[in-house]
N, C-alpha and C positions, 0 to 999 in steps of 0.2 A: 775537693773538699773531704776532709777526713774527720770523722767522728772520734771521741775521746775512746770508744771500745774499740777502736782498731778498724771499724768498718768503714769503707770507702763508699761515699755517695756519688754515684755516676747517673748519666742519663737525665731525664725530664727533671728529676728532683734536683740534681745538681743546677741545672739551669734555673730552676724556680728560685732555688737558695740565692744564686748569683744575682737574679733580678731583685729578690728582696732586699738583698744588701746594698745595691746600687741606689734603690728608691730610698732605703733608710738613710744612707749618707746625704742624699738630698734633703730629707725631711729634717735631718738634724740641723741643716742651715736656718730653718725657720726659727727655732727659739733664739739661735744666735743673732740673726737679724733683728728679731724682736728686743732682745737686749741692747742690742746696738741702738735701736730706735729709741729705747727707753732712756740710753745714754744721752742721746740729743736733747731730750727733755728736761730742762732746767727747772727742776722742782723747787719751789719756795716753801715746802713743808719741811721742817727741822725736826719735829717730835710727832710721834702718834702714839695713841693710847686708846683703849676700848673699855668699855664696861656693858653688862647685860642686865637688861630690864625684863625679869621673867612675867610680871603683871602687864608689861606694855602700857602702863598709865603713867609713868613718871615724867614729869615735866622738865623743860630745859633748866629752870632755876634749881630744881631738885638735883639734877645729875651733876651740875657744877659744884655741888657741895661734896660730891663723892670723889675718891680716889681711883682712877682707872688704872688698869694694867697696861704698861708700854708694850708696843710691839713695833716690828720693823718691817717695811715693805708691804705685803699683801695681807689684810686680815681674812682667815679662812675658818669658818664655822660650819657644823652640819646643819641640815635642815631643821627648822624648828620654828615654833609661833612666838617666841619671846622677841622682843625689840633690842637692837644693838646700838648702843651710842659711842659714836668715835669723836676723841678729841685731837683736833689738828692744830699744832703751833705753826704759823705762817709768819715768815720773816720776808717782808717786801724788798729789803735791800740786799738779799743773797744774790750771788753769781756776778752781777755787773752793775755799776752805777748807772750805766747808759739807760737800763731798763726802768730806772725811776721816771723816765720821761711818759711812760704810759700810766693811765689812770686807773686800769682794772686788771685783774687776773681771772683766769677761768679755773674752775674746779672741773678737772677731768674724771669722771666716775665710771668705773668699768666693774663688771659687764654691764650692757644696757638692759638686760632682762630683769633687773632686780625690781620688786613691785613698788616700794614706796620709800623715798629718801627726802628727808626735810632738813634743810640747811638753816643753821642759826649762827648769825653773825653779830658780834657786839656793836658793829658800826651800824647796823641797821635798827631803826626804831622799832621796839617790840621784839627784836630778836630774829624773827622768822624772816630769812632773805629769800627763800625760794623752796619750791616743793616739785620734786621730778620722780621719775622712775615708770615703770611699766604700766601703773594705774593712771598715769597722767597722760591726758592727750598729747602726742608729740607736736601738734600744732601750737600747741600753748607755751611751748618752750621758748625761752629768750634767744638760744642758739640751738641750731639743729646740726646733727651729725650722726655717725655711727655710734659714737659714745653719748652718755648723759652728760651735757656740758651747762655748767652753772656759772654766769658771769658774777664776780663779787668786786668789792672796791679793793684797791691795792693797799691803801692806807700808807702811813708813814712810819709806823711802829709795828714790832711783833705784836701778834694777838693769837687768841685762841679761837678757832671755828669748830662748831659741832654739827655732827651729822646724826641723824637718827633714822636707822635702817630697819625695815620690815620685810620679809620676803618668804614666799613659799617654797622658792627652790634653795639649793644650796647657798649659804650666806657666805659667798667669796666677794671681797670688794677691795677695789685699788682706787685711791684718791691722789689726785696730783693737782697741785696749784701753779699753772704755767701762765707765762705771758704769751700773747697771741703768736709771736715768731716760733716759739718752741713748740706750741700747740700745732701749728700747721707742719712743722717739719715731722714731728711724730705722727701726726694723722696720715701724712703722705705714705710714710714707709708701712704703717698698719693698715691702710687701705690696700696696699700693693700685696701685703701678705694675705689679707683676707681674699683678695681677688684670686689669688693663686689656689686657696683651699676651695672656694666655690668652684672655679673652673674644673678642677678635678673632679668634685664631686658631680658635677653637671655632666662632665665627660663620662664618668662611670655610669651615669643613668642612661645617657643616649646609647652608650655601648650596650649595655642589658637590654634596652627596648629594641634596639635594632637587631640584636641577635635573636630576640624572641620573634619579631616581625619576619625574619628570615627563616628560622628554624622551628618555631613554634613550640619551643621547650619551656615547660612551665617554670623551671628553675631560673632560666634566664630571665623571663619576665618578672619573676618576683624579686630577682636582683635589682632590675632596672627600676621596679615600683619602690623597692626599699631605699635606693639611692635617690630617687625623686622625693620621697618624704624626709630623707635626711638633708636633701638640699634645702627643702622648705624649712625644716628646722635649723639649719645653719644660717639661712638668711634671717630667720627670726632671732636667734640667739646672738648674731653679730650685730644686729641693729638695722639691716637693710629693710626689713619689713616695717619698722618703726618709722624709719625715714620717709617712706613713702606711703604710710597710711594716709587714706582719704579724710578730709577734714570732717566730713558728716557722719564718719564711722565712729563709734564710741571707743574709749580708751579700755574699757572693760572687755569688748569684742577682742581687741589687739591681745590683751593678756591671756584671754581664754584660747585664742588661736595659737599663740606660742606654746602653750601648754599641750594643746591638742597634737600639734606637730611633733613634740617631744614624746608623747604617748604613743602615737602612731608610727614612728621611727622604730620604737623598740618592739612594737607588737608586729610590724611587718617583718622585721629580721627574725622575730621568734618563728613566724610561720615559714619563712624560708628555711631556716635550719631544721625544723620539724619535717618538711617535706623532703629534704635533702637526705635526712637521717633514715627515712622510711624506706628508702631503696636498699638499706642494708639489713632489713629484717630485724627490727627491734622485738623483743618480748611484748606480747599483749599487755602486761602491766605497764611496761615503760611507754607503750604507745599512749595509754591513757594519761600518764603523766605529761607527755609532750602536748597533747591537746588540751589538757588542763592549762597549760601555760598559754596556749592560744586563746583559751576562753578568759583569760584575764583581761583581755582587751575590752569587752562590754562592761566589766566590773569597773575598771578605771574610768570608762566614759560615765557610768553611772554615778560614781563618786564626784566627778567634775560637776555634772548637771544638778546633784543635790547640794552642792556648795562646799563638799569636802576636798577641796583641791589638793590641801597638804596631804591628806591621806592618800589620794590619787598619784601624786608626785612620789610620795615615799614608796608606794607599791612599786611604781615604775622602776625606781632606782633599785629596789630588791631584786625586781625580776631580771634586770640588766647585769646585777653583779652575780645573781645565782645561776642564772640560765647558762652561762658559758662554762661553768663546772659540771651542770647536767649533761650538757652536749658532749663534752670530754668524756665523761664516765659512760655515755651511752655508746661510744665507739668500741668501747671494751666489752659491753653488754650484747651488743648487736650480733646476730647469728650468722651474718652472710659470709663470715670467713672461717666458719666452723668446718672441721675436717669431715670429708665424705660428702660435702654437698656439691651437685653437679652442676648448679647454675653458675655462670661465669660472673665474676664481680669485675666491675670497670676500674676501681681504685684499690690500691693496696691498703691495709690497715694502717701501715705506717705512715704513708701520706695524709690519711685522714687525721690521724693522732697528732701529727706534726702541724696541721693546718689549725686544728682546735687548741694545742698548746700555745701556739703563736696568738690566738685570740685571747686566751687566758692571760698570757704574759702582757698584751697590750692593755688589757682592762686593769690588771693589776698595777701597772705602772701609771696608768691614769688615775687610779684611786690613791695612790701613793702621793702624787702630785697634788690631786684635788684636795686632799687632806693635810697638805703642807708638811708631809713626812720626808719628801725627797728634794728638798731645796728649790731653788730656782724660782723665785717669786712671780716673774712674768709668766711662766709656763703654767701656773695654777689657775690662771684667769681662763685659759683655753684648753684644759685637760680633756672636757667632755667633747669638744670639737675635734681635737687632735686624734681622740680615740675613734671617733667615728670615721675621720679621713683615714687613719691606719687600716681600721677595720674594712673599710670599702675597698682599699687597696689590696689586701690580702684576700678578700673574696674575689676581686678581679683576678688576680694571679691564680689563685687555686681553680677558678672556673676556666681559666685559660689552660691551666695544666689539664684539667678534667676534659676540656674540648680537645687538646691535643692527644690525650691518651685514646679518647673516644674515636678520633679520626684515625689514629693508627690501626686500632682494632677493626674499624670499619674498612680500611684498606686491605687489611690482612684477610677479612671476611670476602671482601670483592675477589681478591686474587685467589682464595681458596674455591670460591665459586667457579671463577673463570677456568682455573685447573680442573674442577670436577666437570664443567661442561665441555672442555676438550677431552678429557678422559672419556666422557659418555660418548662423545662424537666419534671418537677412535674405536672404541668398543662397538659402537653401531655400526661403523663401516667394516670392522673386523667380521661382526656377526653377519652383516649381509654378504660379505665375500664368502663366508663359511657355507651360508644358506644356499648362495649360487653353486658352490662346489658340490654341496651336498645333492642338490636337484640334479646336477649334472650327472654324478655318480648314480645316483637312483635310476635316471634314465637310461644310462649306459649299462647298468647292470640287469635292469628288468628286462630289456630286450634279448639278451642271451640267454637268461634265464627261462623266459618264455619259449624260446626255440628249443633250448634242451628239454623243456617239459613236452612239447609237442612231439618231438622226434624220439622220445623214449618208447622202447618195446615193451608193452604192458606184460608180454609173456616171459620177458628176460628176468633171469635172476637178479635181485636187488632193486628191480624197477620202483618197488613201493618205497623202499628207504630213500632212494634218490629223489623221489617226488616229494617225500615228507621233508627232507633237507632243503629242496627247492621252496617249498611252502614256508619253512622256517626263515629262510633267507629274504623272502618276500615280506614276511611280518617283521623283520628287524629293519628292513628299509622303510616300510610304512610307519612304523612307531618313531624312527628317527625323523621323517618327514612331519609327523603330527606333532612331535615335541618341539620341532623348530618353528612350526606356525604358532605354538602357544607361547614360546618365548618372544616372538615378535608381535603377540596379541593380534594375530591375524583372524583367529577363529571366532565366529560370531554365530550364536544360536538361531537357526531358521525354524521358527515355531510353526507347527501344524498339528491338526488333531490327529491322533493316532491310537492304536490299541497297544499297550504296553506289553500285553501277553503275546501279541503276534510277532513283536520285535524280539521278545526273549526267546521264542521258539526259533526264528531265524538265527539268532545268535548261537542257539544249542546246535542248529544243524551245521553251521560253519566251524564248530569248535573240534579239535583234533580227535576227540572221543565222544561223540555225542550220544553213545548208548550208555555212558555211565550216569548222565546227568538226569536226576529225578526232580520233575517240576511239580509244584505245589501252587495253584492259582485259580483265581475265578474264571469263568468262561471268557470274559473281557475285562479290561481295565483301561478305560478311555482317560487320556490325559493331552495337554497340549505342550508339546516340546520338540525338540530336534532330533529327527529319526536317526540319522545318520551318527550323531555324537552319542546318542543313546545305545546305539548298536555297537560302537566302538567299546564304550564302557562294559557293556554285557560280554562282549567277545573277550577283552583283557581279562576280565574276573574269572570267566569260565576257563580260559586257557590256562591261567595260573593253577586254578584249581585242579584242573585234570592233569598238569604237568608235575605238581608238587604233593598231590594226593598220595596216600598209600596205594600201591598197587591192587588193582581189582576192586578198591572200595568206591561207594557211590559219591556223586558230588551233588549236593542239595541245593535246589534253586527255589525259593519261595517268594511270591509276589502277593501284596495285599494292599488294601487301601486303609490309611490311617483315618482317625476320627475327623480330622479337618480336611480330607479329601485327597492328601499327599499320597504319592507312591512310596511304599516301603518294600524294599527288595532285600532279601538275604541269600548269600551263598555261602555254603559250609562244607568243609571236607575233614577227612582224618589226616593229621600230619603224616608226611612219607619220610623218605630218608633225609630230606633237607631238614626235618625239624621244625621248630616254632620259630617264626620271624621275629627280629628284634622290633617290639612296638615303637621304640623311640627313633627308628631309622627306616622303617617300613615304607614310607611314602617318599623318601629321599630320592634325588635322581641319581641313578646307576647303583643303587644299593641292591646287593644280593647276599643272601645268607651264605656264610662259608661252606655249608654242606650242599648247597644248591648250585655251586659253580661247575659241578660236572656235567650239568644240562646246559644246552644252549640257551641263551637268553641275553637282554641287554640292561636289564635292571631298570627299565624305563615304564614299565606296564603299570604298576601301581601309582607312579608318579604321574602318568598320563591320566589314569582313573581320577585321582583326586583333583586334578586341574580341569578336566572336563566336566566333573560333577558341580564344580563352582561356577563353570560358564553356563551349565543348565539351572543355576539358581539353588543347588541342592548341596548335600555333603555325604561323605563316606567315613565310616568309622571301622576300626578293628576292635571286635569285641568277642574274644575267644572264650571258651569254657575249658573245662578240664580235659574234653575227649575231642573237641572240634576246633578247627581254625576257622572263624566266622568274621564275615564282612557284612555290614549293614549300609545299604544305600539308601538315601532319602531324597525325593525329587518333589518339587511343588506340582500340583496338578496343572498349574499354568505356569510355564518358564517366563520369568519377567524379561522385559526388552532390556537390552544393555545399550 
């Protein structure tokens, strides 16, 4: 499917457009079949005319003296409180002489939700032949059906029959004078078409409700609820509710129920679109506009309860006609598609714009038909119902497209997760193999190193240097093993009461140059932590300080208790040939200053210190001043259990 701009539509949008085209081709058959059924109806009305009674007080005798305006087909007027008079000229001999054997004709009046219709026939004494409409109880009708049916005398000569119409809804009316055979044929095909519309709407409702039951998605539930109210409104407006209305229920209740279903259908649809658009992050002021539209529902109900039903129906019609334009504008104002937003959006803006543009087009077409501006007399009777059916179809297709897109993204997410799990498993297996290899190498290296250390002749030249090198090699092996344990999260703090000052003095004794370390500490400093991990932290800090400090300069170690009882430990030294470390990379694994690479080391010491401090529930910070490289370690007085 190619757009005029030269852009080709592919993928889900093309499939959606194809489905819309197929369904619309089927829907076009509905008015054609309706016109075909209308052709079966052999109407005995030869002339039609109308006039308006703004006061609503004119009598039949008064209007017969007026000259009405002729019209053809269906009379279509806006909502109003004035009365409409129709003059219909009936010729009983029209179409076929055989029909003269029947003694009665039937006025078929559509749609059935018109409020009050009075039929005046000169063949009836007093003129008033019948009264029908939504305000008359259906059980009192002479004939029952989906349409308003009024039997009248056939007569032998042409005559003029008058109808007086008042209605709170749009005053669209079609009147035919049919014999019984024509009425039966037209009614049969009309019922078939109505049944198709009702079945589709019911199917949409069931689909939405079932989707909500299985997925518990709010939008699906609202769609099902909206189609359920649309189904009730359709049954009311097509006459099904009137036909089966119980005899002990009042006609006023039937009239109010029909209006309530009409209002509820629009309000539920408004709530659906407001919640649907909320996922695209509309601005705050637009959210208030949306919820103000939802708030019209109690306003309309209040108008109905107080007897202002015409005002309620007008407000409902305004909401229906204006809301879709607001929805379409909202898509362009929503911020979900703004550049730089990291949150993924399920639907592209183009797809949402296309959906609401289709809704606007459907409403616009229904409005033109309903106002009689787009030909096709029969279609004007059911413009609102057709709009509701098309809207439900568009919503169904769009929700299907949305569900398909969501399902595809969900599958992609699951596949990405599976790949991630597989990659993690592969990395875990590789790490385990590396740890096994490292443990084996450490074991194999320590044994010969220990043998070499034992067999060295302390009096030989170079023995001290060799022992120092062996100690460095053992330290490298130990740090690699400790780092491996950290990466596998095998280290756990074994908490016990201890004297932190005593542990610090042990670490000083084991460092390469213990005589350079100057300690400042109280006699004892009791805490509850892991002795071995604290010893490793202090040993690494002291070893780094002795290794990279200026030659002959002291290394300062200070221990103190903070106000809250935590341990504060500070190690400072003057920088040596390695210079000042990079504060942004200092605690990274394998980081070494460029000038420090002339000395043996792994770049794991400070990385190990930082991670072990976290295991102990504390933290370490690099806080140098103008003269000294300084590290501050803070540990809680009681290491928390992990």
